[in-house]
MARKOL-891741 format. One line per 8 residues: number of its first residue (from 1); their letters; for each residue x, y, z of C-alpha. Coordinates in Angstrom, 3 decimals. Layout:
NUM = A = X,Y,Z | ... $
This chain:
1 = XXXXXXXX = -0.114,0.019,-0.067 | 1.297,3.162,-0.900 | 1.290,6.413,1.365 | -0.985,8.146,-1.149 | -3.675,5.151,-0.332 | -2.877,5.513,3.106 | -3.989,9.024,3.304 | -7.132,10.622,5.392 $
9 = XXXXXXXX = -10.491,10.672,2.795 | -9.958,14.507,2.966 | -5.991,15.309,3.332 | -5.149,18.911,4.956 | -3.704,21.277,2.590 | 0.151,20.576,3.420 | -0.716,16.725,2.018 | -2.081,17.935,-0.967 $
17 = XXXXXXXX = 1.094,20.036,-1.547 | 4.087,17.004,-0.928 | 6.765,18.562,-2.630 | 6.316,21.849,-0.851 | 6.171,20.320,2.466 | 8.952,17.568,1.465 | 11.139,20.460,0.443 | 10.657,22.439,3.495 $
25 = XXXXXXXX = 11.474,19.687,5.751 | 14.225,18.725,4.128 | 15.808,22.075,3.693 | 15.055,22.503,7.501 | 16.994,19.318,8.242 | 19.987,20.004,6.288 | 20.154,23.362,7.727 | 20.182,21.936,11.278 $
33 = XXXXXXXX = 22.981,19.350,10.417 | 25.062,21.994,8.905 | 24.643,24.248,11.894 | 25.335,21.516,14.639 | 28.434,20.109,12.531 | 29.764,23.795,12.347 | 29.299,24.221,15.803 | 31.662,21.219,16.689 $
41 = XXXXXXXX = 34.338,21.931,13.623 | 37.811,20.964,14.363 | 40.532,19.243,12.792 | 42.019,15.725,14.221 | 45.800,15.248,14.505 | 44.737,11.878,11.920 | 43.183,14.640,9.795 | 46.318,16.894,9.960 $
49 = XXXXXXXX = 48.438,13.594,8.661 | 46.008,13.943,5.330 | 47.087,17.496,4.771 | 51.000,16.769,4.982 | 50.475,14.491,1.927 | 48.474,16.982,0.220 | 51.238,19.757,0.836 | 53.664,17.530,-0.455 $
57 = XXXXXXXX = 51.527,16.998,-3.862 | 50.967,20.837,-3.909 | 54.740,21.197,-3.402 | 55.455,18.677,-6.412 | 56.897,15.741,-4.230 | 54.184,13.532,-5.004 | 51.695,11.584,-3.066 | 53.890,10.910,-0.441 $
65 = XXXXXXXX = 54.260,11.722,3.466 | 58.021,12.341,3.188 | 60.212,13.370,0.438 | 61.927,10.473,-1.062 | 59.853,7.683,0.511 | 57.116,6.642,-1.402 | 54.419,5.806,1.612 | 50.785,5.743,1.264 $
73 = XXXXXXXX = 50.073,7.352,4.607 | 46.547,8.227,3.466 | 43.592,5.828,3.622 | 41.208,7.467,1.266 | 43.034,8.403,-2.149 | 40.078,10.116,-3.305 | 39.618,12.284,-0.275 | 43.429,13.072,-0.589 $
81 = XXXXXXXX = 43.273,14.149,-4.094 | 40.005,16.299,-3.583 | 41.721,18.482,-1.063 | 44.632,18.449,-3.423 | 42.299,20.152,-6.016 | 40.628,22.399,-3.481 | 44.064,23.515,-1.777 | 44.663,25.239,-5.257 $
89 = XXXXXXXX = 42.474,27.707,-4.033 | 44.275,30.868,-3.085 | 43.711,32.328,0.126 | 42.391,30.385,3.047 | 44.495,28.047,4.966 | 44.596,24.263,3.710 | 43.350,23.373,7.321 | 40.025,25.615,6.926 $
97 = XXXXXXXX = 39.495,24.101,3.091 | 39.217,20.770,4.684 | 36.878,21.552,7.178 | 34.658,23.323,4.855 | 34.858,20.518,2.055 | 34.200,17.584,4.520 | 30.977,19.585,5.879 | 29.798,20.149,2.553 $
105 = XXXXXXXX = 30.530,16.603,1.663 | 28.522,15.602,4.643 | 25.858,17.977,3.952 | 25.464,16.859,0.279 | 25.536,12.962,1.182 | 22.549,13.803,3.513 | 20.978,15.611,0.990 | 21.321,13.084,-1.465 $
113 = XXXXXXXX = 20.172,10.236,0.739 | 17.006,12.434,1.603 | 15.997,12.929,-1.772 | 16.623,8.999,-2.708 | 14.495,8.088,-0.017 | 11.709,10.730,-1.231 | 11.789,9.057,-4.568 | 11.824,5.774,-2.978 $
121 = XXXXXXXX = 8.224,6.170,-1.611 | 7.212,8.903,-4.168 | 4.882,10.948,-1.662 | 5.152,13.421,0.928 | 7.842,12.036,3.671 | 9.427,13.540,6.789 | 13.127,13.477,7.302 | 12.622,10.711,10.567 $
129 = XXXXXXXX = 15.865,8.893,10.062 | 18.008,12.286,9.473 | 16.962,13.102,12.813 | 19.519,10.475,14.062 | 22.459,11.971,11.853 | 21.345,15.314,13.334 | 21.468,13.996,17.064 | 24.287,11.587,17.676 $
137 = XXXXXXXX = 27.619,13.606,18.427 | 29.687,11.394,16.379 | 27.848,12.444,13.090 | 28.554,15.903,13.833 | 31.976,15.724,14.924 | 33.088,13.776,12.066 | 31.467,15.915,9.230 | 34.587,18.057,9.569 $
145 = XXXXXXXX = 37.734,16.540,11.497 | 40.103,16.720,8.485 | 39.257,12.818,7.611 | 37.319,11.142,4.718 | 34.248,10.610,6.948 | 31.814,13.885,5.164 | 33.494,12.125,1.719 | 31.928,8.491,2.874 $
153 = XXXXXXXX = 28.298,9.960,3.332 | 28.438,11.931,-0.031 | 29.426,8.823,-1.517 | 26.994,6.563,0.049 | 24.311,9.189,-0.516 | 25.045,9.717,-3.974 | 25.399,5.888,-4.693 | 21.805,5.453,-2.949 $
161 = XXXXXXXX = 20.285,7.888,-4.957 | 21.428,7.189,-8.149 | 20.065,3.449,-7.402 | 16.491,4.553,-6.482 | 16.589,6.733,-9.386 | 17.292,3.974,-11.893 | 18.041,5.859,-15.048 | 21.714,5.847,-15.667 $
169 = XXXXXXXX = 23.027,2.552,-14.923 | 26.737,3.197,-16.551 | 26.950,6.145,-14.162 | 25.473,4.346,-11.120 | 28.332,1.570,-11.888 | 31.162,4.149,-12.091 | 29.962,5.708,-8.873 | 29.844,2.293,-7.212 $
177 = XXXXXXXX = 33.229,1.540,-8.305 | 34.626,4.539,-6.670 | 33.949,3.227,-3.059 | 37.459,1.473,-2.277 | 39.013,4.763,-3.226 | 37.043,6.438,-0.712 | 37.545,3.782,1.932 | 39.328,0.301,1.011 $
185 = XXXXXXXX = 36.611,-1.310,3.250 | 33.643,0.381,1.082 | 34.344,-2.125,-1.557 | 31.759,-4.224,0.322 | 29.016,-1.698,-0.148 | 30.314,-1.418,-3.860 | 29.557,-5.095,-4.345 | 26.321,-5.029,-2.835 $
193 = XXXXXXXX = 25.324,-2.037,-4.936 | 26.474,-3.175,-8.313 | 24.282,-6.682,-7.488 | 21.151,-4.339,-6.749 | 21.838,-2.729,-10.023 | 21.559,-5.776,-11.926 | 18.781,-6.913,-10.124 | 16.791,-3.611,-10.945 $
201 = XXXXXXXX = 17.821,-3.632,-14.317 | 18.080,-6.929,-15.391 | 20.174,-6.166,-18.220 | 21.364,-8.765,-20.995 | 24.656,-10.543,-19.592 | 27.166,-8.133,-22.222 | 25.123,-5.145,-20.775 | 26.143,-6.067,-17.375 $
209 = XXXXXXXX = 29.712,-6.960,-18.048 | 29.767,-3.192,-19.527 | 28.617,-1.581,-16.449 | 31.216,-3.998,-14.684 | 33.861,-2.583,-16.654 | 33.045,0.728,-16.482 | 32.688,0.351,-12.603 | 35.951,-1.103,-12.209 $
217 = XXXXXXXX = 38.332,0.694,-14.474 | 38.994,3.672,-12.367 | 39.646,1.342,-9.051 | 42.031,-1.208,-10.944 | 44.032,1.716,-12.655 | 44.488,3.076,-9.221 | 45.456,-0.534,-7.999 | 47.969,-0.559,-10.454 $
225 = XXXXXXXX = 49.308,2.421,-9.506 | 49.453,1.609,-5.842 | 51.171,-1.752,-6.487 | 53.798,-0.013,-8.973 | 54.188,3.578,-7.019 | 53.977,2.265,-3.350 | 54.944,-1.569,-3.913 | 51.905,-2.946,-1.684 $
233 = XXXXXXXX = 48.437,-4.044,-2.140 | 46.918,-1.620,0.608 | 47.627,1.681,1.958 | 50.307,1.545,4.426 | 47.752,2.540,7.040 | 46.359,-0.941,6.548 | 49.515,-2.360,7.546 | 49.751,-0.227,10.323 $
241 = XXXXXXXX = 46.473,-0.841,11.826 | 46.820,-4.933,10.645 | 43.336,-4.321,8.838 | 43.267,-8.146,8.010 | 43.294,-9.469,11.524 | 40.613,-10.297,13.784 | 39.610,-9.224,17.537 | 36.052,-10.001,17.619 $
249 = XXXXXXXX = 35.470,-9.059,21.384 | 37.180,-5.591,21.119 | 34.741,-5.059,17.852 | 31.831,-6.145,19.962 | 32.891,-3.542,22.664 | 33.139,-0.872,19.940 | 29.885,-1.562,18.639 | 28.213,-1.457,21.839 $
257 = XXXXXXXX = 30.253,1.754,22.833 | 28.222,3.506,20.186 | 24.899,1.848,20.718 | 24.212,1.603,24.585 | 25.110,5.481,25.674 | 22.565,6.801,23.178 | 20.142,3.677,23.232 | 20.366,3.567,19.326 $
265 = XXXXXXXX = 18.202,0.428,19.154 | 14.985,2.291,20.219 | 15.199,4.896,17.065 | 16.530,1.833,14.419 | 13.442,-0.132,15.733 | 10.899,2.398,15.146 | 12.416,3.265,11.915 | 12.516,-0.341,10.929 $
273 = XXXXXXXX = 8.813,-0.820,11.688 | 7.930,2.398,9.513 | 9.879,1.192,7.171 | 8.121,-2.156,6.814 | 4.635,-0.537,6.935 | 5.707,1.716,4.181 | 6.147,-1.322,1.619 | 8.508,-0.231,-0.843 $
281 = XXXXXXXX = 11.173,-1.931,-3.072 | 12.604,-5.090,-1.208 | 15.542,-4.968,-3.157 | 16.790,-1.654,-2.387 | 15.546,-2.102,1.213 | 18.077,-5.236,1.158 | 20.884,-3.112,-0.357 | 20.859,-0.912,2.307 $
289 = XXXXXXXX = 20.520,-3.732,5.227 | 23.386,-5.875,3.481 | 25.756,-3.161,2.840 | 25.163,-1.702,6.141 | 25.678,-5.376,7.947 | 28.706,-6.109,5.798 | 30.322,-2.650,6.678 | 29.550,-3.451,10.582 $
297 = XXXXXXXX = 30.645,-6.799,10.569 | 34.406,-5.888,9.046 | 34.782,-3.126,11.684 | 33.428,-5.583,14.315 | 35.739,-8.191,13.174 | 39.054,-5.994,13.048 | 38.368,-4.757,16.665 | 36.732,-1.087,16.217 $
305 = XXXXXXXX = 38.658,1.680,16.379 | 40.055,4.224,19.054 | 37.827,7.087,18.020 | 34.263,6.797,19.398 | 31.834,5.780,16.717 | 33.909,6.783,13.828 | 34.312,3.640,11.976 | 30.891,2.485,12.535 $
313 = XXXXXXXX = 29.271,5.794,10.830 | 29.350,4.402,7.208 | 27.423,1.345,8.522 | 24.925,3.364,10.519 | 24.292,5.787,7.687 | 23.595,2.881,5.097 | 21.566,1.508,7.179 | 19.486,4.701,7.464 $
321 = XXXXXXXX = 19.414,5.498,3.695 | 15.842,3.857,3.151 | 14.478,5.752,6.203 | 16.261,9.153,6.133 | 12.681,10.239,5.085 | 9.931,8.035,5.601 | 5.992,8.460,4.283 | 3.559,10.358,6.908 $
329 = XXXXXXXX = 0.405,7.995,7.507 | -1.719,6.881,9.987 | 0.116,3.810,10.308 | 3.655,5.646,10.548 | 2.624,8.670,12.406 | 3.402,7.376,15.891 | 6.922,5.530,15.107 | 7.906,9.382,13.492 $
337 = XXXXXXXX = 6.904,10.776,16.708 | 9.044,8.315,18.483 | 12.059,8.837,16.767 | 11.719,13.006,17.005 | 11.063,12.529,20.827 | 14.393,10.090,20.993 | 16.252,12.542,18.718 | 15.586,15.480,21.214 $
345 = XXXXXXXX = 16.465,13.717,24.426 | 19.649,12.028,22.330 | 20.814,15.226,20.987 | 20.329,17.093,24.346 | 21.294,14.733,27.116 | 22.600,11.452,26.064 | 26.648,11.270,25.826 | 29.360,8.560,26.345 $
353 = XXXXXXXX = 30.390,7.935,30.045 | 33.500,8.949,29.375 | 32.895,12.464,27.770 | 35.245,14.859,29.917 | 37.590,12.450,31.340 | 40.634,13.714,28.489 | 41.993,10.207,28.398 | 43.880,9.064,25.416 $
361 = XXXXXXXX = 43.408,5.260,25.983 | 41.146,2.232,24.606 | 38.372,4.190,23.021 | 38.240,8.000,23.214 | 36.060,11.007,22.729 | 38.648,12.343,20.182 | 37.392,15.660,19.769 | 36.824,16.429,23.220 $
369 = XXXXXXXX = 40.202,15.232,24.278 | 42.025,17.328,21.687 | 39.902,20.458,22.363 | 41.097,19.921,26.022 | 44.779,18.882,25.083 | 45.275,22.259,22.896 | 42.875,24.675,24.992 | 40.812,25.626,22.429 $
377 = XXXXXXXX = 37.242,24.731,21.549 | 37.711,24.391,17.740 | 41.174,23.482,16.934 | 41.377,23.598,13.139 | 44.880,25.163,12.404 | 48.219,22.818,12.919 | 49.555,25.779,14.679 | 46.444,25.485,17.366 $
385 = XXXXXXXX = 47.910,22.216,18.424 | 51.178,23.884,19.588 | 48.728,24.239,22.968 | 49.445,20.793,23.906 | 52.977,20.551,25.533 | 54.292,17.371,23.572 | 53.652,18.822,19.982 | 54.880,22.442,20.878 $
393 = XXXXXXXX = 58.265,20.776,22.397 | 58.497,18.728,18.943 | 58.286,21.241,17.046 | 60.731,23.526,19.191 | 63.153,20.632,18.906 | 62.922,20.901,14.778 | 63.700,24.549,15.089 | 66.339,24.532,17.316 $
401 = XXXXXXXX = 68.152,21.709,15.065 | 70.979,23.640,13.292 | 72.170,21.041,11.255 | 71.217,17.583,10.094 | 70.668,15.004,12.687 | 68.021,12.011,13.900 | 65.734,13.382,16.537 | 64.587,11.099,19.239 $
409 = XXXXXXXX = 62.403,11.616,22.506 | 63.155,9.974,25.560 | 60.191,8.409,27.785 | 62.479,7.800,30.795 | 63.021,9.612,33.385 | 64.635,12.779,31.499 | 61.454,13.499,28.861 | 63.110,15.361,26.005 $
417 = XXXXXXXX = 64.330,15.323,22.180 | 67.912,14.447,21.704 | 69.930,14.740,18.626 | 71.994,11.858,16.803 | 74.310,12.493,14.329 | 73.492,11.510,10.683 | 75.222,11.690,7.224 | 71.828,12.312,5.754 $
425 = XXXXXXXX = 71.608,16.034,4.585 | 68.384,16.219,6.521 | 66.543,16.004,9.786 | 64.856,12.994,10.706 | 62.608,12.614,13.746 | 60.970,9.626,15.528 | 57.410,11.129,16.524 | 54.409,10.252,18.261 $
433 = XXXXXXXX = 51.242,12.315,17.537 | 52.700,13.466,14.349 | 49.691,15.354,12.307 | 50.211,18.805,13.574 | 54.245,18.450,13.878 | 54.287,17.497,10.244 | 52.116,20.560,9.244 | 54.484,23.261,11.135 $
441 = XXXXXXXX = 58.076,21.966,10.601 | 59.331,22.002,6.768 | 58.475,19.646,4.152 | 62.188,18.226,4.126 | 61.957,17.057,7.514 | 61.578,13.193,7.581 | 58.541,12.343,10.133 | 58.414,8.766,10.985 $
449 = XXXXXXXX = 55.917,7.318,13.704 | 56.380,4.390,15.780 | 52.690,3.512,14.810 | 53.420,2.725,11.316 | 51.026,5.214,9.551 | 53.734,7.172,7.755 | 56.698,5.092,8.573 | 57.335,1.869,5.924 $
457 = XXXXXXXX = 59.867,0.468,8.561 | 56.849,0.304,11.423 | 54.342,-0.560,9.472 | 55.942,-3.960,8.584 | 56.532,-4.710,12.078 | 55.003,-7.118,14.433 | 52.102,-5.514,16.878 | 51.638,-5.494,20.621 $
465 = XXXXXXXX = 49.253,-7.860,21.902 | 46.139,-6.036,23.020 | 47.529,-2.917,21.902 | 45.420,0.300,21.782 | 42.988,-0.314,18.546 | 44.931,1.511,15.536 | 48.008,2.224,17.933 | 48.801,-1.312,18.345 $
473 = XXXXXXXX = 52.378,-1.168,16.988 | 55.326,0.814,18.207 | 58.731,0.784,16.630 | 61.284,2.004,19.199 | 63.485,4.765,18.003 | 66.749,2.581,17.971 | 65.761,1.703,14.651 | 65.608,5.066,13.314 $
481 = XXXXXXXX = 68.970,5.532,14.976 | 70.483,2.537,13.152 | 68.843,3.563,9.632 | 69.511,7.182,9.469 | 71.790,8.039,12.337 | 75.344,7.383,13.233 | 77.002,6.274,16.302 | 75.774,5.359,19.686 $
489 = XXXXXXXX = 75.671,8.507,21.589 | 73.229,11.549,21.349 | 75.383,14.603,20.742 | 73.331,16.562,23.549 | 75.987,16.041,26.376 | 77.072,12.434,24.789 | 73.780,10.941,25.935 | 73.373,6.944,25.467 $
497 = XXXXXXXX = 69.744,6.480,25.373 | 70.077,2.875,23.811 | 72.559,0.164,24.519 | 74.901,-0.371,21.727 | 73.723,-4.049,21.189 | 70.258,-3.029,20.806 | 71.285,-0.220,17.921 | 73.563,-2.682,16.483 $
505 = XXXXXXXX = 71.008,-5.270,16.381 | 69.103,-2.905,14.563 | 71.493,-2.338,11.802 | 71.775,-5.989,11.547 | 67.986,-6.286,11.061 | 68.054,-3.414,8.465 | 70.566,-5.601,6.484 | 67.841,-8.596,6.196 $
513 = XXXXXXXX = 66.467,-9.580,2.939 | 62.650,-8.412,3.712 | 63.639,-5.231,5.252 | 65.928,-4.570,2.525 | 62.944,-5.051,-0.064 | 60.633,-3.035,1.919 | 63.011,-0.223,2.126 | 64.315,-0.480,-1.598 $
521 = XXXXXXXX = 60.251,-0.531,-2.529 | 60.004,2.991,-1.125 | 63.337,4.691,-1.278 | 64.887,3.691,-4.386 | 64.270,5.922,-7.507 | 61.367,5.151,-9.157 | 62.502,4.161,-12.637 | 60.306,1.726,-14.740 $
529 = XXXXXXXX = 61.880,-1.266,-13.577 | 61.381,-0.229,-9.795 | 57.768,0.143,-10.807 | 57.754,-3.301,-12.444 | 59.453,-4.790,-9.202 | 57.022,-3.175,-6.882 | 54.040,-4.479,-8.899 | 54.908,-7.950,-9.266 $
537 = XXXXXXXX = 56.407,-8.130,-5.461 | 53.581,-6.508,-4.079 | 51.433,-9.374,-2.869 | 54.476,-10.703,-1.166 | 55.779,-7.347,0.191 | 52.374,-6.828,1.856 | 52.673,-10.076,4.000 | 56.080,-8.927,5.161 $
545 = XXXXXXXX = 56.108,-8.837,9.040 | 59.257,-8.619,11.071 | 59.785,-8.537,14.960 | 59.664,-5.190,16.291 | 62.348,-6.148,18.827 | 65.749,-5.312,17.096 | 67.461,-8.502,18.824 | 64.859,-10.881,17.301 $
553 = XXXXXXXX = 64.527,-9.200,13.925 | 68.323,-9.486,13.249 | 67.801,-13.164,12.909 | 65.970,-12.339,9.891 | 62.835,-14.600,10.568 | 59.420,-13.521,10.201 | 57.680,-12.365,13.054 | 55.408,-14.810,14.651 $
């Protein structure tokens, strides 16, 4: 039964003008979401990591984090290159361009999702499901943040809109194919979306193959580039976070961390009942459900993330697509009212129990932590992060270094930066949180993190059992001293931070075939033969893991 058939015998004037009502409600909820997200504007330190690569592109150094090191430190190629294009706009700082671009993408994704739902029901609708997006703090926090989340919403919303519209199968296939370039795990939704496209249109098999070819052309071309340029099958960040491992218990805890504080099952149940009562295309409904379940299942399988809700937002947004707007009928109005009531309560009062604790451990309110740590309500510019002591001291250490050196931080009783001599004509820094640091210091400074996000050495090292989600690796700085430094002593008063046996072991490990292969793939000049070697060896190289302990790695045996 359609919404029109279920309408009152003598409908009110607003019901007889569905487009006026629908567009007014759509505009209102889009404006509400934009305002709420803008009030939470910020850039995360991880978002600033992306901007370092963007700055290297704009400087002519290629899509790298450090000059002369081909490491893909960004998970989303499409977001990186979008920001590189936006970054050519003169005037505003790149950080503000990233904030505004992310917000526009998020609002655009919500618009396409809402209009797709309107087309699905072909009648007067109200943006009930969109109230969930407006009410949940993570949806507001990560609309900006400098990360690709806004682009994820835009891609999901546009894919849904094209599937519902059903008029341009080739364009739909091309957009669906962009999923793994937005985020690799979105390939799951791409597959589900393409199956739905075929089931909805019922093409001949030659036409279906043509659509498939159009959809995979761009991602396959980029994959060839990735394997030849970076020498890996995946972004370096996937190695750093061991994105193929399983940690179901922690993953379910991460899922509960999003659902429990907001009693999220209440609006989802109400919206599900309303969707069943509305009775629309089963294929499209199942597309949303299957895509969302696969995305959520992947996040749970790998153990979640350290940012509250962030990695589950794509799955939740995909699940909400058919109910972002739903018909107003006698049968559904009570459920709409229930969702509206929940959204007021959730948006105003429901919060995670650790809000305001400012602890960067386990799952964290990332925006709240950095607002507190920097002393700024809206940390957007990289220089805003100088309000945090660790970041300020790291930048000061680089600025105080008058000649090439390897900078290493002491986490012992004496917490400060020490310099080791080097034969290389640049400064190398072994950093911790390095997003802001890398955007303040010169692009010529090589910045490596023990987590492995931007470090080829650390990314291939073994993980720490039970480590923090997304931070389960930590390669000690003895590796950096052995690789780029000279000698065993820091020049700052002849300080010995590491035992010579540890640095010597790291130097021995650096001569192991697997480690040599990793370094050659990223640091040798990119000739045609190097590109071919990188491409053909990408599968093996992606599997390389060696012990993080230099003494164990010196045996040249793979990590257990």
